[in-house]
C-alpha positions as CSV (number, residue, x, y, z in Angstrom):
1,M,-11.1,-12.4,29.4
2,G,-10.8,-11.7,25.6
3,I,-8.5,-9.0,24.4
4,D,-8.5,-8.0,20.7
5,V,-5.2,-5.9,20.9
6,A,-2.5,-6.9,23.4
7,D,1.2,-7.0,24.1
8,A,3.1,-9.6,26.2
9,G,3.5,-7.2,29.1
10,L,-0.2,-6.6,29.4
11,V,-1.1,-10.3,29.1
12,E,1.6,-11.2,31.7
13,Q,0.1,-8.7,34.2
14,F,-3.3,-10.1,33.9
15,E,-2.1,-13.6,34.3
16,T,0.0,-12.6,37.3
17,H,-3.4,-11.6,38.8
18,G,-5.1,-14.9,38.0
19,V,-7.0,-13.7,34.8
20,D,-7.0,-16.3,31.9
21,V,-6.4,-14.1,28.8
22,D,-7.5,-15.1,25.3
23,T,-6.0,-12.9,22.5
24,S,-7.1,-14.9,19.4
25,T,-10.9,-15.1,19.8
26,A,-11.5,-11.5,20.3
27,S,-9.2,-10.5,17.5
28,E,-11.0,-12.6,15.0
29,L,-14.3,-11.2,16.0
30,M,-13.2,-7.7,15.7
31,L,-11.6,-8.4,12.3
32,D,-14.8,-10.0,11.2
33,A,-16.9,-7.0,12.5
34,R,-14.7,-4.6,10.6
35,T,-14.6,-6.6,7.3
36,V,-17.5,-4.4,5.7
37,K,-17.3,-0.6,6.4
38,N,-20.2,1.6,6.7
39,R,-20.5,5.0,4.9
40,D,-18.8,7.2,7.5
41,E,-15.7,4.7,7.7
42,I,-15.5,4.9,3.9
43,E,-15.6,8.8,4.1
44,C,-12.7,8.7,6.5
45,L,-10.7,6.5,4.2
46,R,-11.5,9.0,1.3
47,M,-10.4,11.8,3.5
48,V,-7.1,10.0,4.3
49,A,-6.5,9.5,0.6
50,A,-7.0,13.2,0.1
51,I,-4.4,14.0,2.6
52,C,-2.0,11.7,1.1
53,E,-2.5,13.5,-2.3
54,A,-1.4,16.7,-0.4
55,G,1.8,15.0,0.5
56,F,2.3,13.8,-3.2
57,Q,1.8,17.5,-4.3
58,A,4.5,18.5,-1.7
59,I,6.8,16.0,-3.3
60,A,6.0,17.1,-6.8
61,D,6.7,20.7,-5.8
62,G,9.9,20.1,-3.7
63,A,11.7,17.1,-5.4
64,A,14.7,18.4,-7.4
65,P,18.2,17.3,-8.4
66,G,20.5,18.1,-5.3
67,R,17.9,17.6,-2.7
68,R,18.0,14.6,-0.4
69,E,15.4,11.9,0.0
70,S,15.0,12.9,3.6
71,E,14.5,16.6,2.9
72,V,11.7,15.8,0.4
73,W,10.1,13.2,2.6
74,G,10.1,15.8,5.4
75,D,8.2,18.2,3.3
76,A,5.6,15.6,2.6
77,V,5.3,14.6,6.2
78,R,4.9,18.3,7.3
79,E,2.0,18.6,4.9
80,L,0.3,15.4,6.1
81,W,0.6,16.9,9.7
82,R,-0.8,20.2,8.6
83,H,-3.9,18.4,7.3
84,G,-4.3,16.7,10.8
85,A,-3.0,13.3,9.8
86,M,-1.3,11.0,12.1
87,V,2.0,9.8,10.4
88,Q,3.0,6.3,11.6
89,G,4.7,4.9,8.5
90,G,5.7,5.7,5.1
91,Y,8.9,6.5,3.1
92,L,10.3,8.0,0.0
93,T,13.0,6.4,-2.1
94,S,15.0,7.6,-5.2
95,G,17.1,6.1,-8.1
96,P,18.6,2.6,-7.2
97,N,16.9,2.8,-3.8
98,T,13.7,2.1,-5.6
99,W,14.5,-1.5,-6.4
100,P,14.3,-4.1,-5.1
101,K,11.5,-3.4,-2.7
102,H,13.2,-4.5,0.4
103,Q,15.2,-1.2,0.4
104,A,12.1,0.6,1.8
105,N,13.9,3.3,3.8
106,T,14.2,6.9,3.3
107,T,18.0,7.9,3.2
108,D,20.2,11.0,2.6
109,R,20.8,9.9,-0.9
110,V,20.8,13.0,-3.3
111,I,18.2,12.8,-6.0
112,R,19.6,13.1,-9.5
113,P,18.2,13.8,-13.0
114,K,16.6,10.7,-14.6
115,D,15.9,9.1,-11.2
116,L,12.6,7.5,-10.4
117,V,11.2,8.5,-7.0
118,Y,8.3,6.8,-5.3
119,A,6.6,7.5,-2.1
120,D,4.6,5.2,0.0
121,F,2.0,6.7,2.3
122,Y,1.2,3.7,4.4
123,N,-0.2,4.0,8.0
124,V,-1.2,7.6,7.5
125,G,-4.2,8.0,9.6
126,Y,-7.3,10.3,9.7
127,L,-9.6,9.6,12.8
128,G,-7.9,6.3,13.1
129,Y,-8.4,5.1,9.5
130,R,-5.3,4.1,7.8
131,S,-3.9,4.6,4.2
132,C,-1.7,2.6,1.9
133,Y,-1.1,4.6,-1.3
134,Y,1.9,4.5,-3.7
135,R,2.8,6.8,-6.5
136,T,5.9,7.1,-8.7
137,F,7.6,10.2,-10.1
138,S,10.1,10.7,-12.6
139,M,12.9,13.4,-12.5
140,G,12.4,14.9,-16.0
141,E,11.3,13.0,-18.9
142,P,11.1,9.2,-18.2
143,T,13.3,6.8,-20.2
144,D,11.6,4.2,-22.4
145,A,12.6,1.5,-19.9
146,Q,10.9,3.5,-16.9
147,R,7.8,4.2,-19.0
148,D,7.5,0.5,-20.0
149,A,7.9,-0.7,-16.5
150,Y,5.3,1.8,-15.3
151,E,2.8,0.6,-17.9
152,T,3.3,-3.0,-16.9
153,A,2.8,-2.2,-13.2
154,R,-0.3,-0.1,-13.9
155,D,-1.9,-2.7,-16.1
156,N,-1.1,-5.5,-13.6
157,L,-3.0,-3.5,-11.1
158,Y,-5.9,-2.7,-13.1
159,D,-6.2,-6.4,-14.2
160,V,-6.8,-7.2,-10.6
161,L,-9.2,-4.4,-9.9
162,E,-11.4,-5.6,-12.8
163,R,-11.8,-9.0,-10.9
164,I,-12.8,-7.5,-7.7
165,E,-16.6,-7.4,-7.2
166,P,-19.1,-9.1,-4.7
167,G,-19.3,-12.7,-4.9
168,A,-15.8,-13.1,-6.4
169,T,-13.4,-15.0,-4.2
170,T,-10.0,-14.0,-3.3
171,D,-8.3,-17.0,-4.9
172,D,-9.8,-16.2,-8.4
173,V,-8.8,-12.4,-8.0
174,A,-5.3,-13.4,-7.0
175,E,-4.8,-15.3,-10.3
176,A,-4.7,-11.7,-12.0
177,F,-1.5,-11.0,-10.1
178,P,1.9,-11.9,-11.8
179,D,3.2,-15.3,-11.7
180,M,6.7,-16.1,-10.3
181,E,8.3,-14.8,-13.5
182,G,6.4,-11.6,-13.3
183,E,7.3,-11.3,-9.6
184,H,11.1,-11.1,-10.6
185,A,11.6,-13.5,-7.9
186,E,15.3,-13.8,-8.7
187,F,15.9,-10.4,-7.1
188,Y,14.8,-12.0,-3.8
189,D,16.2,-15.6,-4.2
190,A,12.6,-16.7,-3.8
191,D,11.1,-20.0,-5.0
192,E,7.5,-19.6,-4.0
193,H,5.0,-16.8,-3.7
194,W,4.8,-16.9,0.1
195,Q,8.3,-15.7,0.2
196,L,7.2,-12.4,-1.7
197,T,4.9,-10.7,0.6
198,T,4.0,-7.0,-0.2
199,N,5.2,-7.0,-3.7
200,H,1.9,-7.9,-5.6
201,W,-1.1,-8.2,-3.2
202,A,-4.2,-6.6,-1.9
203,H,-5.1,-6.0,1.7
204,G,-8.0,-4.7,3.7
205,L,-7.8,-1.2,5.1
206,G,-9.5,0.3,8.1
207,L,-8.7,0.9,11.7
208,Q,-5.5,-1.2,11.0
209,L,-3.1,-1.3,8.1
210,Y,-3.8,-4.8,7.4
211,E,-7.5,-6.1,7.6
212,V,-9.8,-8.5,5.7
213,P,-9.6,-9.3,2.9
214,L,-6.0,-10.4,1.9
215,I,-5.6,-11.2,-1.8
216,W,-2.2,-12.8,-2.4
217,R,-1.0,-15.8,-4.5
218,G,0.8,-17.0,-1.5
219,L,-2.3,-17.5,0.6
220,S,-5.5,-17.0,-1.1
221,P,-5.5,-20.3,-3.3
222,D,-5.4,-22.3,-0.1
223,H,-7.6,-19.9,2.0
224,P,-10.1,-18.2,-0.2
225,I,-12.8,-16.0,1.1
226,E,-15.7,-14.3,-0.6
227,I,-15.5,-10.5,-1.6
228,E,-18.4,-8.5,-0.2
229,A,-19.8,-5.0,-1.0
230,G,-18.5,-2.5,1.5
231,M,-15.0,-4.1,1.8
232,T,-12.2,-1.5,1.6
233,M,-8.6,-2.4,0.5
234,A,-5.3,-1.2,-1.0
235,V,-4.0,-3.1,-4.2
236,E,-0.5,-2.7,-5.1
237,T,2.1,-3.7,-7.8
238,Q,5.7,-3.1,-8.7
239,E,8.2,-3.4,-11.7
240,P,11.7,-3.1,-12.2
241,A,13.2,-0.6,-14.8
242,D,16.9,-1.2,-15.3
243,R,18.5,-0.4,-11.9
244,Q,15.4,1.4,-10.6
245,G,11.8,0.4,-10.0
246,V,8.3,1.8,-10.1
247,R,5.3,1.1,-7.7
248,V,1.7,2.0,-8.0
249,E,-1.2,1.4,-5.5
250,E,-4.9,2.3,-5.3
251,M,-7.3,2.6,-2.4
252,V,-10.7,1.1,-3.2
253,V,-14.0,0.3,-1.9
254,V,-16.2,-2.6,-3.2
255,R,-19.4,-1.6,-4.7
256,E,-22.3,-3.8,-6.0
257,D,-20.9,-3.4,-9.7
258,G,-17.1,-3.5,-8.9
259,V,-14.8,-1.3,-7.2
260,E,-14.9,2.6,-6.5
261,I,-11.5,4.1,-6.5
262,L,-10.8,6.4,-3.5
263,S,-7.3,7.5,-4.6
264,E,-7.4,10.3,-7.0
265,W,-3.7,11.1,-7.9
266,P,-3.2,10.6,-11.7
267,V,-2.3,7.1,-12.4
268,E,-2.2,6.8,-16.2
269,E,1.4,7.9,-16.5
270,I,4.3,8.5,-14.2
271,T,4.1,11.9,-12.7
272,R,6.9,13.9,-14.3
273,I,8.7,16.5,-12.3
274,D,10.4,19.2,-14.2
275,Y,13.3,21.4,-12.7
């Protein structure tokens, strides 16, 4: 029997009753079937992006010096639930908690003036369709270093988006992501790209957080696939700014002439929060 989603306990029970279980074939078939999205699926992803933007607005309205990360994140999650989303992931970090990336947990740290704050709405679902959507905020006027870092991260992201179109291959697209120097690999004691997942990459979005295609320097050069119209994905980048960091991410659908961006929160500059 083929199963596309299974855990060890379920497989064990079937095998105890004499049923041979195959968890790989069905999973590959389902991933292949979900690679290209139809119109209704794309609209579900557009809707979940809109719900995430309601969460970003809650952050913009509620973040202030003296409030804790956990309080502001709670405001955002409450807003996501109010719009009917399922919230199965995500976090908000501030100040030195924003860099490096592996410090990806909301804490009780108190937000301060001149902090960067970023929120990752990943695995927020609408009718089962999942988000992955980053935005960065500055508490007051951003510093020059913060502004420069954001500009670099945004430009890196859009360099990748310009390469995504039907017929392109994931290895060619991945070349637009930063090299090891641009990855700031020293923060992670990394020597190769495969040690730096989730920093600069693109991944398919749908009924799961990670679907086909995967565009990443650590994998795509050796396992390229062709981009097709109707694929949906999230593309994300990051960059350090002194002891802090910025992140930015777009949710997109591949069209015949490039990508349509489903995420609409302003991206040209850091969102400034005055208080």
